[in-house]
N, C-alpha and C positions, 0 to 999 in steps of 0.2 A: 572280588568284584567280577572277574572273568567268569567264575562259576555261576554267579547270580545272573549275569547277562545271558549266559548260555541257557540256563533254565527258562528265562523269560523269552528268549528267541524261539526256543522249541515250543513253548506254550502259544506264542503269537502265531507261529506257522500253523499250528494245529487249528487255531481259531479261524485263520484266514484261508485255509486250504479249500474251503467251499468255492472260492473264486476260480479254482482250476477248471471247474466244469460249468460255472455260471459266473463269468467275470464281470464284477461290478466294482472293481477297485477304484475307478475314477468316476467323475461325474457324468461321463458319457454313457455309462451303464449299458454296454453292448450286450452283455449276457452270453458271450461266446464260450465254447468249450475248448479250452486251450489244449487239453489232453488229446483232443481229436484234431489238433493242428488248425483249428479255426482262429482267425485273427479279426479283431474289431477295428475301431477307429485308429488305434495306435499301431496296427499291423504287426503286433508282437505275438509270439507263440509261447510254448511251454518254457523254453530256455531263454536266458538273457542273450541279447545281441549287443556286442561291445565294439566301439570304434577304436578307442585308445585308452590305455591306462598309463599314466605318466606323472612325474613330478611337475606341478603347475605353479608358476611363479607370478601369475597375473591376477590372483584373487585378492580380496581385501587383505591388508597387511597382517591382521591377526590370524588369518588362515594360511597364508603363504609363507610369511616370515622369510628367513634366508634359506631354510631347508626345502621349502616347497610343500604344496598340498598334494597328497596322494590321490589324484583325480581319475575317476573312471567315467568315461563318456559313453552313455548307453544310446543305442539307436532307437528311433521312433519317438513319438510324443503323444500325450493325451490332449494337448491344447492346439498346437500347430498354428502359430502366428504367421501371417502371410509375409512378414518382413524378417523372419527369424534369421539371425546371424549364423546359427548352427543348422541351416536348412539341409545341408548335406546329410545330417543325421536325422533330423525331425521329419523331413519330407522325403528325402531320397533314400533313407534307410541304409546308409553306408555303415558297414560294420559286419561282424561275423558272429554267428551263434557260438556260444561257449557252454561247456558243461558246467555243472555246479562246482566240480573240482577245479576246473581251469579258472573260474572266477575267484574261488578261494585262494588259489595260488597267486593270482594277480594281486589280491589284497595283501597277502603276506609278503610278496616281493616288494611292494611299495613300503611296507613297514621296514623291511630289511634295508631299503635304500635311504632310510632316515626321514620319511615323510612326517609332517606334523600331525596329519589326520588322514582319514579315508573319506574322500569327498565324492559322493554318489550324485552324478549329474543326470537329471531327468529319470529318477528311479521308480516313479509311481507305477507305471505299467509293467515293470519287471520285479515288483516287490516280492513275489513268491520265490522267484529264482534267487533274488538277493538274500532273502532270509535263509534259504537252504545253504547258500555259499557262506553266509555270515556265521551260521552254526559251525560249519567245517573250519572256518578261520578262527573262531573262538576256541575250538578244540586244539588248534595249533598255537594258541597263545596270542591272539590279537589283543592289543592293549591300547590302541590309538583311539582318540575321539572319532566318532562317526558323524559326518556332515550330510544332512538330507537337503540337497540342492535342487529345488523344484520351481515350477512355474507358478506355484500358489493355487493352481486349479486342482484342489484336493478335496476329498471327502473327510470331514472332521471325524466321522465315526470310524473310519479306517485309521486315521492318524492316532486316535485314542489308544489303539492297540500297540503303538510304538513307544508309548511312555516308558521310560527307563532304558530304552535301547538307543534312541537317537540322542546324541549329546548336543549337537548344534543344528538348529534349523536355519536354512538359508533360502527362504522363499522369495520369489518375485511378488510384487503387488503392482500389476501392470496398468490396470484401468479402474477408474471410478465410474465412468459413463457406460451404461449398457449399449448405447448406440456405437460408441467407439469399439467396445469389446466385440460386438456383433460384426462390425465391418472388418476388423483386423484379425480376429481369432474365431469368428463363428460361434461365439459364446456370450450371448447377451446377459446371461446370469453370472458372468465371471466375478464381479465384485461381491455379489451376494454370497457366492460359494467360497471365494478366496478369503473374504473377511472372516467367515466362520472358521475356516481352516487355520488361518493365522492366529485367531483368538485361541484355538486349541493348542497351537504350538507355543503361544505365550504362556498358557496355563502350565504347560510342561516344563518350559525353560524360560522363566521370566527375567533372569538376570545374566548378563555377560560375566563370565569368570575367565581369568587368565592365569597362566603360570608365571614364574618369576622372570621369564624372558619376553612376556607379552603375547604369547600364543594363546588363542582362545581354547578353552577346555569345555565350556558349556555356554548355552545362551541362544538368543534369537537375533539374527541380522536380516532385516527386510531390504531387499534390493528394489530400486525403482529406476527403470530406464526412461528418461525424459524424452518424449517424442516431439519433433519440431511442429510448432503450431498448436500444441496441446498442453501448454504449461498450466492453464487453469485446471485441467484434470489432475495434474501432478500436485498442485497446491491443495486440492480437495482430498487427495490421498494423505498428504501430510497432516491435514486437519483431523482426518478420521483416526490416524495413528495416535496423535496427541490426545484426542478426546477419549479413546477407547482402550489404549494400551498403556504405554509408559514412555516418558521422555528419556529413560535410561537404556532402552533397548538399542541395538545397533541399527542404524539407517545408512544404507549405501546409495548415494545419489549418483547415477551414472550418466555421463555426457557422451558416451561412445557411440550413440546411434549413428548408423550408416545404412543407406538404402540397400537392402538385400532381397534376393529372391523375387517375390511378386509384390513388393511395396507399392501401394497405390500412389497416384500423382501427388496427393496432398502431403506425402512424407517422402518425396523423392529428393530430399536434400539432407545435409547434416544439420545437427542442432547448432544454433548460433551461440557464441559466448554470452551474449546478453540474455538469451532465453535461459541458459543454465544459471547465470547469476541471479536472475529473478527468482527461480525456485530455491536456490541455495540460500538467498537472503531470507526467504520465508522459513526455511528450516532452522536457520540460526536464530531468527526472531522468536520462534516457538520454544527454543531452548533445548533441543535434542543434545544429549550429553555424549553420545558415542556416534559421531557423524563421520562417515567415510566419503571422501570426495574424489573426483577425477578432474583433470585439466578442464578449463572452461571452454576449450575449443580444440578439435582435432582436425589436422589437415588430412587429405585423402591418403597421404603416405603414412600417417601415424595411426590410423584407425586400428582397432583391436580385433578385427574380424579374423577368425581362424580359417585355415584351409585344411580340412581333414584328409585331403589327398596326400599331404606331406607326413613323413614319419613323426615330425614334431610340428603340430598344427599352428603353434604360436611363434611370433617373431622375436619376442623380447629375450634379452640375454639371461641365461641361467648361470648359476654359480659354477665355478671351475671344479 
């Protein structure tokens, strides 16, 4: 299996290498030459920029388990929501450039620490550097499932080249409304693009599969962060998933919204318990079989917003 993935990763890198000098990896299609240190919307260059690589215990239970998800947080973003809870990375570019060898070493160290998977957070704009490091890691014996953890703002024709490499897709599906997507992410075509991308992910990994301990090995888990005052948009997203994909894929309904960065006045509050319950009731009524939920309300002290200025950005307790 490792040998097959290595061959496939090398072939994929060869096909996608044209983006080094004319980068159109994401829907922004800036066309910059990364080899000449040009940076586009994502402000990323030839090498990957990484903030943290750590065992993460706050993902969905099938990803974190007791051992933790081997999570690598990349700097920059191809979407950049104005309310982003990871704004220190997406907008402020916190992190440091790493060589391909350093990134591969980071991946292998997480495997040695007992991670359940390698979880690539916001990987799209660093995909070429990730592939180069991925090849090095496979040569060193990488055997863990790889999680592609993204905003959903992806090009389906790029994702198509990742078939057989990505084991678990973990995309957001943020908005149905073009007006909302334009106001909060400057991407009025978000749903049109993300729905195509997620359909491609579903074609590659249509069924969740677990090991004997309940850890995910393959599949698709769609995350949706419910925004205060916009539950109707959330319900439209659930309807689209039910109509176009499958009731057996993973759905993660998130109540953790907290005003961050430049959130506009209309969402300058937390989500209410009743708003979350309204969306959750719709998901239950539709019959989704693998539904991951959060508490129906967070206090300001309990919110899950990380601080990437800390060595450990998250506050929850980790295993001893």
